[in-house]
C-alpha positions as CSV (number, residue, x, y, z in Angstrom):
1,M,23.8,-14.0,3.0
2,M,27.4,-15.3,3.0
3,K,30.0,-12.6,3.4
4,K,32.5,-12.3,0.6
5,P,36.0,-13.3,1.5
6,K,38.7,-10.7,1.7
7,R,41.0,-10.8,-1.4
8,I,44.6,-10.2,-0.6
9,A,47.1,-10.2,-3.5
10,V,50.9,-10.4,-3.4
11,I,52.4,-8.9,-6.5
12,G,55.9,-7.8,-7.7
13,I,58.6,-8.8,-10.1
14,D,60.1,-12.2,-10.5
15,G,62.5,-13.1,-7.7
16,S,60.8,-10.8,-5.1
17,G,59.6,-13.7,-2.9
18,K,55.9,-13.6,-3.6
19,D,55.3,-17.3,-3.2
20,I,57.1,-17.6,0.2
21,F,55.5,-14.4,1.6
22,A,52.0,-15.4,0.4
23,K,52.4,-18.9,1.9
24,T,53.5,-17.3,5.3
25,L,50.4,-15.1,5.3
26,F,48.2,-18.1,4.5
27,E,49.7,-20.3,7.2
28,N,49.2,-17.6,9.8
29,S,45.5,-17.2,8.9
30,R,42.4,-19.1,9.7
31,N,39.8,-20.3,7.2
32,A,41.9,-19.0,4.3
33,A,42.8,-20.2,0.8
34,L,46.0,-19.8,-1.1
35,M,45.8,-19.5,-4.9
36,K,48.4,-19.6,-7.6
37,L,46.7,-18.1,-10.5
38,T,47.9,-20.1,-13.5
39,E,47.2,-23.5,-11.9
40,Y,43.6,-24.4,-12.7
41,S,41.9,-27.2,-10.7
42,P,41.8,-30.6,-12.4
43,K,38.1,-30.7,-11.5
44,D,37.4,-27.7,-13.7
45,R,38.0,-29.3,-17.1
46,V,36.9,-26.3,-19.2
47,F,39.1,-23.8,-17.4
48,R,42.0,-26.3,-17.3
49,A,41.7,-26.7,-21.0
50,L,41.4,-23.0,-21.7
51,G,44.3,-22.3,-19.3
52,K,46.7,-24.3,-21.5
53,I,46.2,-21.8,-24.3
54,P,47.9,-18.8,-22.5
55,D,50.6,-21.1,-21.3
56,K,51.3,-22.3,-24.9
57,L,51.5,-18.7,-26.0
58,I,54.0,-17.8,-23.3
59,E,56.1,-20.9,-24.1
60,A,56.0,-20.0,-27.8
61,G,56.9,-16.5,-27.1
62,E,59.9,-17.5,-24.9
63,R,61.0,-20.0,-27.6
64,T,60.8,-17.6,-30.5
65,K,61.8,-14.5,-28.4
66,S,58.4,-12.9,-29.3
67,K,57.5,-10.4,-26.6
68,K,54.0,-9.9,-28.1
69,L,53.2,-13.6,-27.7
70,V,54.4,-13.6,-24.1
71,V,52.2,-10.5,-23.3
72,A,49.3,-12.2,-25.1
73,G,49.7,-15.2,-22.9
74,Y,49.6,-13.2,-19.7
75,A,46.6,-11.3,-21.1
76,G,44.8,-14.6,-21.7
77,H,45.4,-15.7,-18.1
78,A,44.0,-12.3,-17.0
79,L,40.8,-12.8,-19.0
80,L,40.3,-16.3,-17.6
81,F,41.0,-15.1,-14.1
82,G,37.7,-13.2,-13.5
83,P,35.1,-15.9,-14.0
84,Y,37.2,-18.7,-12.6
85,R,38.1,-17.0,-9.3
86,I,34.6,-15.7,-8.8
87,K,33.5,-19.4,-9.0
88,K,36.2,-20.6,-6.6
89,E,35.9,-18.1,-3.8
90,K,33.5,-19.7,-1.4
91,R,33.2,-20.2,2.3
92,K,36.6,-18.6,3.1
93,E,37.3,-15.5,5.1
94,K,40.5,-14.7,3.2
95,I,41.9,-15.6,-0.2
96,F,45.6,-15.0,-0.7
97,F,46.7,-14.7,-4.3
98,V,50.2,-15.3,-5.5
99,R,50.2,-12.8,-8.4
100,Y,47.1,-11.1,-9.8
101,P,46.9,-11.7,-13.6
102,P,45.3,-8.5,-14.7
103,Y,48.1,-6.5,-13.0
104,D,50.8,-8.8,-14.3
105,A,49.5,-8.4,-17.8
106,E,49.2,-4.6,-17.4
107,A,52.8,-4.2,-16.1
108,L,54.2,-6.5,-18.8
109,S,52.3,-4.9,-21.6
110,K,53.7,-1.5,-20.7
111,V,57.3,-2.9,-20.8
112,Y,56.9,-5.1,-23.9
113,G,53.9,-3.5,-25.7
114,K,54.8,-1.6,-28.9
115,G,53.3,-1.3,-32.3
116,K,49.8,-1.9,-33.8
117,A,49.7,-5.6,-32.8
118,S,50.1,-4.6,-29.2
119,S,47.0,-2.3,-29.3
120,L,44.7,-5.4,-29.2
121,I,46.7,-6.8,-26.3
122,K,46.3,-3.6,-24.4
123,K,42.5,-3.6,-25.0
124,I,42.4,-7.2,-23.7
125,V,44.4,-6.1,-20.6
126,K,42.0,-3.2,-20.1
127,V,39.0,-5.6,-20.2
128,A,40.7,-8.0,-17.8
129,S,41.5,-5.1,-15.4
130,A,37.8,-4.9,-14.8
131,S,38.0,-8.1,-12.8
132,P,37.2,-7.7,-9.1
133,R,39.9,-5.7,-7.4
134,P,41.6,-7.2,-4.3
135,D,40.9,-5.5,-1.0
136,E,44.5,-5.5,-0.1
137,I,47.8,-5.7,-2.0
138,Y,51.3,-6.5,-0.8
139,L,53.8,-5.1,-3.3
140,M,57.1,-6.8,-3.0
141,E,60.0,-4.4,-3.5
142,V,63.4,-5.8,-4.4
143,E,66.5,-4.5,-6.2
144,P,66.7,-6.1,-9.7
145,K,70.2,-7.4,-8.9
146,V,68.9,-9.3,-5.8
147,A,66.0,-10.6,-7.8
148,M,68.2,-11.9,-10.6
149,D,70.4,-13.7,-8.0
150,K,67.3,-15.4,-6.7
151,I,66.1,-16.3,-10.2
152,K,69.4,-17.9,-11.1
153,Q,69.3,-20.0,-7.9
154,R,66.1,-21.6,-9.1
155,G,68.0,-23.6,-11.7
156,K,65.2,-23.0,-14.3
157,P,65.6,-21.5,-17.8
158,I,65.8,-17.7,-17.6
159,Q,62.8,-16.0,-19.3
160,M,63.1,-12.9,-21.6
161,H,61.9,-10.4,-19.0
162,E,64.2,-11.9,-16.4
163,N,67.1,-9.5,-16.8
164,K,68.1,-6.4,-14.9
165,E,66.8,-3.8,-17.4
166,S,63.3,-5.4,-17.8
167,L,62.9,-6.1,-14.1
168,T,63.8,-2.5,-13.4
169,K,61.0,-1.3,-15.8
170,L,58.6,-3.9,-14.5
171,A,59.2,-2.8,-10.9
172,Q,58.3,0.8,-12.0
173,E,55.1,-0.4,-13.6
174,Y,54.0,-2.4,-10.6
175,E,54.6,0.8,-8.5
176,K,52.3,2.6,-10.9
177,V,49.6,-0.1,-10.7
178,A,49.8,0.1,-6.8
179,D,49.5,3.9,-6.9
180,R,46.5,3.7,-9.2
181,L,44.7,1.2,-7.1
182,A,45.5,3.1,-3.9
183,K,43.5,6.0,-5.3
184,K,40.6,3.6,-5.8
185,G,40.6,2.6,-2.2
186,V,42.7,-0.6,-2.3
187,K,45.0,-0.9,0.8
188,I,48.6,-1.1,-0.4
189,Y,51.4,-2.5,1.8
190,K,54.9,-2.2,0.4
191,R,57.3,-4.9,1.7
192,R,61.0,-4.3,1.1
193,V,63.0,-7.4,0.3
194,I,66.7,-7.1,1.3
195,E,68.1,-10.5,0.3
């Protein structure tokens, strides 16, 4: 029977260096895969088509300044994540994930989620959180001011949650996610980003 690959997720707020760090881990590993979680393979037409729906929700939320639409979009990616990634994880010893949608949606829903409309989103997030847990998590820790400097250097439009106040709250929620998962046996490594 084929041994399941070890799942290693790199999570944290925007501007914390998740992509670079995950790529470094990947490049220093043998028989591994690197996955960015909102980029569905062109070969998987169904998932690629479904994956556009959460993206459209996020785009609409950013355009109209609707926090609920943004969270709904992240929750949609979290729901798609489970079946898609179970299908994709084959013949690899390690799978490195840049982000982990169920935890992104969970953290963002705590920061943005308020009112009756958000209760449905929270239920979706709870269902999505039942996706297979990673074996290890690297939590990128960075000061919001440093993160904002990195975000501005990208030269891309600034998203609603990309401000010092929201990033501070998000960082606290990611810490809570990590603490909760540590109690369930997931190995947590905290990596401090200075600059």
